[in-house]
N, C-alpha and C positions, 0 to 999 in steps of 0.2 A: 780615390786612392790620393795621399799626400804626396807631393813631389819629393825626390830624396833631398837629404840635407846636405848641404855644401861640405865638402870635405875640410875637417877643422885643419888650421895651421896656426904656427906659432907666430906671434906678433911682439916685438920689441916692446918691454914694458918697463916703467920706473916707478917707484913709490917715493915721493920726492916731499919732504919737511919742508914747510916755507915760515919765513919771518923768524928763523932761528939760525943761529951757526952750530948749534949743538943738536945732535939727532934725538927725536923723541920729545922736545920741548916747544915745538912750532904745532903748525896746522898740516895735516899730510894730505897730499893730493895724489890720486893713481893716474898715471898718464900711459895711454897705449899710444906708443909713436908711429903705428901704421894704421890708421882706421879705415883704409879704403876697402871696399866690400862690405862694410858693415852697414846695415839700415838704423834706422832709427829705433827701432825696437830691440835689436839685438845690442845697441849702445846702452839703451836705458835698463835693459835686463843685467847687463855688467854692472852698471853704476848702482844698481840696488843691491846686486852680490857684493860688492865691495864695502858697501855701507859706509862709505867715508862723505863728507860733506859735499866733496865734487871729484868726478872723475871726467878726465878728458881724452878727446880722441883726435890725433893729429892727421891732417889731411892737406893735398897740395890746394895752394891756392886757386881761386878763379882767376881765369884770364884777365879780368879786369882789375881784380885786385893785384894779381903778380904785375902788371904794367904801372900799377901805382906805388910799387914797391913792396908788397905783401911777401914775406918769406915762407909761411906756411897759414893754413887756416885751422881753427880748432875748433871744435862743438864741447860744450860745457855741460855735464850733467848731474843734478844731485839725485837722491834716491827718490825724489818725487817728480823729476822733471827737468826739462833743458831750461839752461839759462842762456841769454843774450851775452851776458859779461859777468866775469867774476874775478876779484883781484887775485888772491893767491893761486887760483889755478893758473892765471895768466904768468905770474913768475914762476910757478914751479912747472909749468910746460916748457917755458923758455928755458929755463934751468936744464931740463932734460933733454931739449932738443939741441941744444949748444953741446951737451955733455956727449951725446951720440954721434956727433961730427958736423952738426948743421952749419952752413956757411950763408950769414946773411948778405942780402945783396947789396948792402951799404955798410960801410965800419963807424956809421954814425950812431946806428939803432939796429935793433930786430925790430921788424914790421909784423904784428900778428892780426889776421883777418878773423873775425868772430861777428856775432849777432848785432853788434852795435856799430860794426864797419871797422877801420882799421885802427889798432892801438900800437904806439910805439913803445918800445922796451930799450931803456939805455943801459949801458954797463960802466959801473963805476968800480973797478977792480972784481970783486967776487960778489958785489951787491949790485941787483937788477931793480931798476926802478921803472914803473909804466906810467904813461901819460893818463893822468884820469880823463876819463871821457867828459864831455859837457854836461853840467849839471842842471837840470829843471828843480825850482824849490819853491815852495810857498809856506804860508803860516798852516799849521795843524789847527783844525777846528775842535771846539771842545768836545763834541760828540766823536770824533776820532781820539782825542787824548783821553777821554774820561775811563772807558773800558781798560785802557791799557794801564793807566794808573792804578786801578783796583787789582789787575792782574798782577802787578810788579809789586804792591802793597805799599805805594808811595803817599805821603800826604803831599796836598797841593803846594805846600811851601816849598818842598823840596824841588821841584821842578821850576829852573830859572828860565828855559826858552824851550821852544820846540819847533820842529819844520818836518815838512814831508819832503824828502830829497830822493829824487830819480836821475840816476845816471845808469840805467839798464835794469839792475834790482830797484826797487822801490823801499825805502826805509821810512818808519816814522821816528824820528831821531829827538830824544830828550836830553837836554842839558841838565844834568843834576846840580847839586849844591856841594860837591865835594866826591873826592875819590871813597871815602869811607862808604858813603849811602851806595854807591856804584857796586862796591865788593859785598855789601852786606844783603843784596838783593837776592830773594829767594821766589822767582815766578812761578806763576800757576801755569803752566805750559799747556794745560789742556785748555784753558780760557783764551790764552794768547792764539792758540790754532784756530779757534773759533771767530775770532775777531778777523783774521784774514789776511793781515800784512805784516811784514817783517816790522821788529823793533830794535833799535839801536840806542844804547844809553852811554853817556861819557860824564866824566868828572874832571874839572881842570886839577892838576897838582900843583897847588900854589906852595912858595917856598915853607910858609906856617905849616904846610900838611907833610913836610919831609920827615920828621921825626916819627909820626904816626905812621908814614907809609913804609919807613925802614922796619918798624918794629912789625909791622903785618908782612912785610917780606921775609923777616926772620920766621915768623909762624910759619909762613907756607914752606918755607925751604925745610923746615923740620918734618911737614906732611908729606912733601913728595920728594925730597931730595935729600943729599947728605946733611946731617945736622950742622947748624950755625951757631954761630957765637951770637948772643944777644947784641942787638943794634946793627948786625952785619947784614948786607944784601945777599942772596944767594950767590953762591960761587961763579954760576954763568952769567952773573950780570955786574960783577964786581968791576969789569973792565969798560962797561958800556956806560952811557949818558943815562941820567936820571929821567925816567918818563915824565913828560910834562901833560899827559892826558891819560885816563885810563877809560878804557872801552869794554863794554860788552855788547854782543850780537845774540838775539834771538829770533829765530827764523822758523818756529813750529809750523808755519802754513806750508813750506816745503819739505817737512821731514827732518828739520835739524832743530832740536830744541833750543841748543847754545852752539855757537860756532865758535872753534877755538882763536882764531885769528881771521879777520874779515878785511880784504883790501877794498873791496868795493865800498863798504860802509866807512873805513878809514878816510878813503878819497873823498867821498861826499861830505863826510864832517869837516875835512880840512878845508873844502871850497867854502863850505857855510861858514865855520869860525874863523877862519882867516878873513875871509871877505868882511866880515862883522867886526873884527878887531878884538875877537875874544882870544885868538892864539896869534903868536908870531909868526911871521912867513918861512920859518924851519922849525921843527920841533919832532920830539920821538914820542910815538903813544905805545902804551902796554897793554896788552889784551891777552886772555887765556887764564889768568890765575884762577880763577874759580873752579877750572878744569884741571888743575895741576900742570899747566902749560906756562911758557914765558916768552911770548911772543912781542918782538918788538918791529914796529911799524916806522920807517923814516919817512917823514912827509916835508915838502918843499913846494913853496911857490917862486917859480924864477921871476926872472925881470920881465917877460911877456906875459906874466900871470897865468902861465901854466902849471898846474899842480901836479909834483910828481910823487908817486907812492912806492916807496922801497923797502927791501929786506934782503936777507942772506937767505940762502936755501941750501938744503944738503940731502942728498940721495941715501935713502936708507934701505930700499931693495930694489934689485936689478933682475932681469929675466924675462920671461916671455908671458904673453896671456893667449891663452888657447880658445879658440871658437870661432 
């Protein structure tokens, strides 16, 4: 005889759009603000049901983490499994926790406990930024690059540099020869899933790319937003800085063919590209255009060498999760 199911109860819930000021143009995350009493199986089942790239569950911090300054603990799930860390769920969860009345121990930063340890989140007005976890990186091997190159349909000459990046999630990162190459990719997601690791691509938006990028932005605006005049950027971007890096993220092995806007990938890209002199100490990245999104990620390395990954968030749905 099966034991009786626990009585369902309502748990405060938010669905937050991250890396955007405008609802429905960023990357959504589902946030269950009271995860106590839910086991891993229940969390995974709900994450599969939401079918978002990530769903988070907020819990009290462990005693040791609380003593070290943690304000809450978060568990992060994709439809395919649990992650030790992810960027946009970190910012979206913090946004929801603060909006629901959360009070951090320190005025200087909110501190999140998760699988990679403690992550600091600083507030700059309405923009939240997390401290990128330590990065481990190495050169990618030819055996790792070649199947990915084929799955992306790239010519060898279009790949300027590559690295394996690990800040919790592991990414094979490819620096391509420009934003137009990044935008033109039509990946074979079945092949990428078989390869077995996540792939991130980026192209530097040099000043001489600006005219082409503005023209492309105008085409995208006509496709998924209000019509724009020729040569104009979409209305949601006209008051924002021109992006200096164009990014796409393919995570078929964890059930996410393409992620709209990816904090962990942008964090590790910034650590790599700033460290090697390919990007300045502060810049803005764009991600999500291929999916009709308009994500903006703010990257900055401070005087201590810490990289911060920031963006705006907006709540789109508020209510209760039952189960």
